[in-house]
C-alpha positions in Angstrom: -6.5 -59.4 -103.0 -9.1 -58.1 -100.6 -8.6 -55.3 -98.2 -9.5 -56.4 -94.6 -10.9 -52.9 -93.8 -13.3 -53.2 -96.9 -14.3 -56.8 -95.9 -15.1 -55.6 -92.2 -17.2 -52.8 -93.7 -18.9 -55.2 -96.1 -19.8 -57.5 -93.2 -21.2 -54.7 -91.0 -23.5 -53.5 -93.8 -24.6 -57.0 -94.3 -25.5 -57.3 -90.6 -27.3 -54.0 -90.3 -28.6 -53.7 -93.8 -27.8 -49.9 -93.5 -25.0 -47.8 -94.7 -25.8 -45.3 -91.9 -25.9 -47.8 -89.0 -22.7 -49.4 -90.3 -20.9 -46.1 -90.3 -22.1 -45.5 -86.8 -20.8 -48.8 -85.6 -17.5 -48.7 -87.3 -16.8 -45.0 -86.3 -16.6 -44.1 -90.0 -18.2 -41.5 -92.3 -21.0 -42.8 -94.3 -19.2 -41.8 -97.5 -16.3 -44.0 -96.4 -18.6 -47.0 -95.9 -19.8 -46.5 -99.5 -16.4 -46.2 -100.8 -15.3 -49.4 -99.2 -18.3 -51.3 -100.6 -17.7 -49.7 -104.0 -14.0 -50.8 -103.9 -14.8 -54.2 -102.8 -17.4 -54.7 -105.6 -14.7 -53.4 -108.1 -12.3 -55.9 -106.8 -14.7 -58.7 -107.1 -16.2 -57.4 -110.3 -19.8 -58.4 -108.8 -22.5 -56.4 -107.3 -22.7 -57.4 -103.6 -25.8 -55.3 -102.5 -28.9 -54.1 -104.3 -29.9 -50.9 -102.8 -32.3 -47.9 -103.3 -33.3 -45.0 -101.2 -35.4 -47.2 -98.9 -33.7 -50.6 -98.5 -30.3 -52.4 -98.6 -30.4 -56.1 -99.5 -27.5 -58.7 -100.3 -27.3 -60.0 -103.8 -26.6 -63.7 -104.4 -22.9 -62.7 -104.8 -23.1 -60.9 -101.7 -24.4 -63.8 -99.8 -21.4 -65.9 -101.2 -19.0 -63.2 -100.1 -20.1 -63.6 -96.4 -18.3 -66.8 -96.0 -15.1 -65.7 -97.8 -15.0 -62.5 -95.7 -15.4 -64.2 -92.5 -12.6 -66.8 -93.5 -10.2 -64.0 -94.6 -10.8 -61.9 -91.5 -10.6 -64.8 -89.1 -7.1 -65.8 -90.5 -6.0 -62.2 -90.3 -7.0 -62.1 -86.6 -5.4 -65.4 -85.7 -2.2 -64.3 -87.3 -2.4 -60.8 -85.5 -2.9 -62.5 -82.2 -0.1 -65.2 -82.8 2.6 -62.5 -83.5 1.5 -60.2 -80.8 1.9 -63.0 -78.3 -1.2 -62.0 -76.3 -3.0 -64.7 -74.4 -6.3 -63.8 -72.8 -7.0 -65.4 -69.3 -9.8 -65.1 -66.7 -13.4 -65.6 -66.3 -15.9 -64.2 -68.8 -19.6 -64.3 -68.0 -21.5 -64.0 -71.3 -25.4 -63.9 -71.5 -27.3 -64.6 -74.8 -30.9 -64.2 -75.5 -33.1 -67.3 -75.9 -33.6 -66.1 -79.5 -30.1 -67.6 -80.4 -30.8 -71.1 -79.2 -31.3 -72.4 -82.6 -28.8 -70.4 -84.4 -25.0 -70.7 -85.2 -24.0 -68.9 -82.2 -22.3 -72.1 -80.8 -20.0 -72.1 -83.8 -18.9 -68.6 -82.8 -18.3 -69.6 -79.2 -16.4 -72.7 -80.2 -14.1 -70.7 -82.4 -13.6 -68.3 -79.4 -12.8 -71.1 -77.1 -10.2 -72.5 -79.6 -8.6 -69.2 -80.0 -8.6 -68.3 -76.2 -8.3 -71.6 -74.3 -7.4 -69.9 -71.1 -10.6 -67.9 -70.9 -13.2 -69.5 -68.7 -16.4 -68.9 -70.5 -19.6 -69.0 -68.5 -22.8 -69.0 -70.8 -26.2 -67.9 -69.5 -29.3 -68.3 -71.8 -32.1 -66.2 -70.7 -34.9 -63.8 -71.9 -33.5 -60.4 -73.1 -35.3 -58.5 -70.3 -33.7 -60.7 -67.6 -30.2 -60.5 -69.2 -30.5 -56.6 -69.1 -31.3 -56.9 -65.4 -28.5 -59.2 -64.6 -26.0 -57.0 -66.4 -27.1 -54.0 -64.4 -26.7 -56.1 -61.3 -23.1 -56.8 -62.2 -23.7 -60.5 -62.7 -22.7 -60.5 -66.4 -19.8 -59.1 -68.2 -21.2 -59.2 -71.9 -24.7 -59.6 -73.2 -26.2 -60.3 -76.6 -29.9 -59.4 -76.4 -32.7 -57.3 -77.8 -32.6 -53.6 -77.4 -35.3 -52.8 -74.8 -36.9 -49.9 -76.9 -35.9 -47.9 -80.1 -34.9 -44.8 -77.9 -32.3 -46.8 -75.9 -29.0 -46.2 -77.8 -26.8 -48.2 -75.5 -24.9 -51.1 -76.9 -23.2 -51.9 -80.2 -25.7 -52.9 -82.8 -25.1 -56.5 -84.2 -28.2 -56.6 -86.6 -31.6 -55.6 -87.0 -34.7 -57.3 -88.4 -38.5 -57.1 -88.4 -40.7 -58.8 -86.0 -43.5 -61.0 -87.5 -46.3 -63.1 -86.5 -45.7 -66.9 -86.9 -47.6 -70.1 -86.4 -48.1 -73.7 -87.6 -48.7 -74.1 -91.4 -52.4 -73.9 -92.0 -53.4 -72.5 -88.7 -56.9 -71.0 -88.8 -57.6 -67.8 -86.7 -61.2 -66.7 -86.1 -61.2 -62.8 -86.4 -64.3 -62.6 -84.1 -62.5 -64.5 -81.1 -59.6 -63.2 -79.0 -56.2 -63.9 -80.6 -54.5 -66.9 -78.9 -50.9 -65.9 -78.0 -47.9 -68.1 -77.2 -45.5 -65.9 -75.2 -42.5 -65.7 -73.0 -43.3 -64.8 -69.3 -42.4 -61.2 -68.1 -39.9 -59.4 -68.5 -39.9 -60.7 -72.1 -39.4 -57.9 -74.5 -41.1 -59.8 -77.4 -44.1 -60.4 -75.2 -44.3 -56.6 -74.2 -44.1 -55.6 -77.8 -46.8 -58.0 -78.9 -49.3 -57.0 -76.2 -48.6 -53.3 -76.7 -49.3 -53.5 -80.4 -52.4 -55.6 -80.0 -53.8 -53.1 -77.3 -52.9 -50.1 -79.5 -54.8 -51.7 -82.5 -57.9 -52.8 -80.4 -57.3 -56.4 -81.2 -58.6 -58.7 -78.4 -56.2 -61.5 -77.3 -55.7 -64.4 -74.7 -52.7 -66.2 -73.5 -52.8 -69.8 -74.9 -49.3 -70.7 -73.7 -46.5 -69.2 -71.5 -43.1 -70.8 -71.3 -39.7 -69.5 -70.3 -37.9 -71.5 -72.9 -38.0 -71.1 -76.6 -38.4 -74.9 -77.2 -41.7 -74.7 -75.1 -43.1 -72.0 -77.2 -42.0 -73.7 -80.5 -43.8 -76.9 -79.3 -47.0 -74.9 -78.5 -46.9 -73.2 -81.9 -46.4 -76.3 -83.9 -49.3 -77.8 -82.1 -51.5 -75.1 -83.4 -52.2 -73.5 -80.1 -51.8 -70.1 -81.3 -49.4 -67.3 -82.8 -46.2 -66.0 -81.4 -44.2 -62.7 -82.2 -40.7 -63.6 -83.4 -37.9 -62.1 -85.3 -38.3 -62.7 -89.0 -34.6 -64.0 -89.6 -34.9 -66.6 -86.7 -38.2 -68.5 -87.6 -37.7 -72.0 -86.2 -38.2 -75.0 -88.6 -41.8 -76.2 -88.9 -43.2 -72.7 -88.4 -44.1 -70.0 -90.9 -45.2 -66.3 -91.0 -48.9 -65.6 -90.7 -50.2 -64.4 -93.8 -50.9 -60.8 -94.3 -54.4 -61.3 -95.4 -55.2 -62.4 -91.7 -54.8 -58.7 -90.8 -52.7 -58.8 -87.7 -50.9 -55.7 -86.9 -47.5 -54.9 -87.8 -44.9 -55.5 -84.9 -42.1 -53.2 -86.2 -38.3 -53.7 -86.1 -36.1 -55.2 -83.4 -32.4 -54.6 -82.8 -29.9 -57.0 -81.2 -27.1 -55.4 -79.5 -24.0 -56.2 -77.5 -23.8 -54.6 -74.0 -20.7 -54.6 -71.9 -20.9 -54.6 -68.0 -19.0 -52.7 -65.6 -15.7 -53.4 -67.5 -14.0 -55.3 -64.9 -10.3 -55.3 -65.7 -10.0 -59.0 -65.5 -12.9 -59.8 -68.0 -12.5 -56.6 -70.3 -10.1 -58.1 -72.7 -12.0 -61.4 -73.0 -15.3 -59.5 -73.4 -13.8 -57.2 -76.1 -12.5 -60.3 -77.9 -15.8 -62.1 -77.8 -17.7 -59.0 -78.8 -15.4 -58.6 -81.8 -15.9 -62.2 -82.8 -19.8 -61.8 -82.6 -19.7 -58.6 -84.6 -17.6 -60.3 -87.3 -19.9 -63.2 -87.5 -23.3 -61.6 -86.7 -24.8 -62.6 -90.1 -24.5 -66.1 -89.0 -27.0 -65.6 -86.3 -29.9 -65.1 -88.6 -29.2 -66.5 -92.0 -29.7 -69.9 -93.5 -33.1 -70.5 -91.8 -34.3 -72.3 -95.1 -38.0 -72.8 -96.0 -39.2 -71.8 -92.5 -39.1 -68.1 -93.5 -41.8 -68.7 -96.3 -45.2 -67.4 -95.8 -48.1 -69.8 -95.2 
């Protein structure tokens, strides 16, 4: 009933929330992306996206279609792999940003291991900045991390979101005192963004907690030690957005991308397969966060 090409386009738009970015990632014209979405909406008889000249958002029916689209495409891919008789082998060194510790990335990796049991998957969880460095040094084959800066066009866009300030519910911040910050150590990309934004807006700050692990930062934030900059769609349970009335400066957008290493022949096939799985399930990395995304 549903065209796989249209479903892939739908998932890509859902992940990027942009018809332009979806077209770029898929190598299609923007008009083709719009046509795929219109035809899928006609086939379902439902509106899947609410869109205007400034934004694209999933409707309730669009949210429901996410699971169906993933299931259909996964079955299609498994059938194709079975009948082509291709079996991937070798070692794949995959690096994922600390941001994904509390997401459903393990489900994607579990499915990949099930589909490709002869691939030895080595997972490294680190700061995005560290992952970029290790990739450049040839120590990783594939990386899922934040893009270093907006002008860096390397990598395939998985999804984009806004960065926000978060903290414990009911946290009180004194505007006359330096802002207490909870941050990753250098070369954390989120840390650099937060400090740069505060400096540009003339807001004084102090480091209240530094930790190389997301769990450490979350514990400090839940204890009310300060605020941290974080991706809006990945807010951990027990933390909430700092209200706009506090007057903290906007942090801007963040993009998560997939970057390949030196394309070593032994790892290339496995890296391509895992990249395809992450791109197909990218919406699972930042949805379903529940009440934690509500404002304080």
